[in-house]
C-alpha positions in Angstrom: 106.1 107.0 100.0 109.0 105.0 101.2 110.2 105.0 104.8 113.8 105.4 106.0 115.6 106.3 109.2 118.2 109.0 109.7 121.7 108.0 108.5 123.4 109.8 111.4 124.0 107.1 114.0 123.3 109.3 117.1 120.0 110.5 115.7 119.1 107.0 114.5 119.7 105.6 118.0 117.3 108.2 119.5 114.7 107.6 116.9 111.5 105.5 117.4 109.5 103.8 114.7 107.0 106.7 114.9 109.8 109.2 114.1 110.7 107.6 110.8 111.1 110.1 107.9 109.3 109.7 104.6 110.9 110.1 101.2 108.9 110.7 98.1 110.8 109.1 95.2 108.5 110.5 92.6 106.8 107.2 91.9 103.6 107.5 89.9 100.4 105.6 90.7 101.3 102.7 88.3 104.8 102.3 89.8 103.3 102.2 93.3 100.7 99.7 92.3 103.2 97.4 90.6 105.5 97.5 93.6 102.6 96.9 96.0 101.3 94.0 94.0 104.7 92.4 93.6 105.4 92.5 97.3 102.0 91.7 98.6 101.1 88.7 96.3 104.0 86.6 97.6 102.7 86.8 101.2 100.1 84.8 103.1 98.0 87.9 103.6 97.9 88.6 99.9 96.9 91.9 98.2 94.5 94.2 100.0 92.1 95.3 97.2 90.4 97.9 99.5 93.8 99.6 99.9 94.3 99.7 96.2 90.8 101.1 95.7 91.4 103.8 98.4 94.8 104.9 96.8 94.0 104.5 93.1 90.2 104.1 92.7 90.8 100.9 90.9 88.7 97.7 91.4 89.4 94.1 90.3 87.6 92.9 87.2 87.4 89.2 86.6 89.3 89.0 83.3 89.9 85.6 81.8 93.4 85.2 83.3 92.1 85.9 86.8 89.1 83.5 86.3 91.5 80.8 85.1 93.7 81.3 88.2 90.7 81.1 90.5 89.4 77.9 88.7 92.9 76.3 89.0 93.2 77.4 92.6 96.3 79.4 91.9 94.5 82.4 93.2 92.0 83.0 95.9 89.6 85.9 96.0 88.1 86.7 99.4 85.4 89.3 98.5 84.4 89.9 102.1 87.9 90.8 103.1 88.8 92.3 99.7 91.9 90.2 99.3 93.6 88.3 96.5 96.1 85.7 97.5 98.3 83.3 95.6 98.7 79.7 96.5 102.3 79.2 97.9 103.1 77.0 94.9 102.6 80.1 92.7 104.7 82.5 94.7 107.7 81.9 92.4 105.4 83.1 89.5 104.5 86.2 91.3 105.7 88.5 88.6 103.3 87.0 86.0 100.4 87.1 88.5 101.4 90.7 89.4 100.9 91.7 85.8 97.7 89.8 85.4 96.2 91.4 88.5 97.5 94.8 87.4 95.7 94.3 84.0 92.5 93.3 85.9 92.5 96.5 88.0 90.1 98.9 86.4 89.4 102.6 87.2 
């Protein structure tokens, strides 16, 4: 789901954040997952693996690319908080890491 506000100015001015509308753009699970990974990996909070598991049922497998990233400290895996984060130096390579994490997510 994507969030948006009414395009009619009078209704928009009366709206509160709680009254936002949702719009289903027909994204499938993989499209949602790629978008979520791409946007969350380039933040300090990183990617919430528990959210991914709740939405898709997928869990992270430690495939070689992920293990190499952890060893080189490009990635951090906090198993207690269920988060994967990129080091800030890797944020500009977020698309590559996005695909690597996507490949590591197993049903």
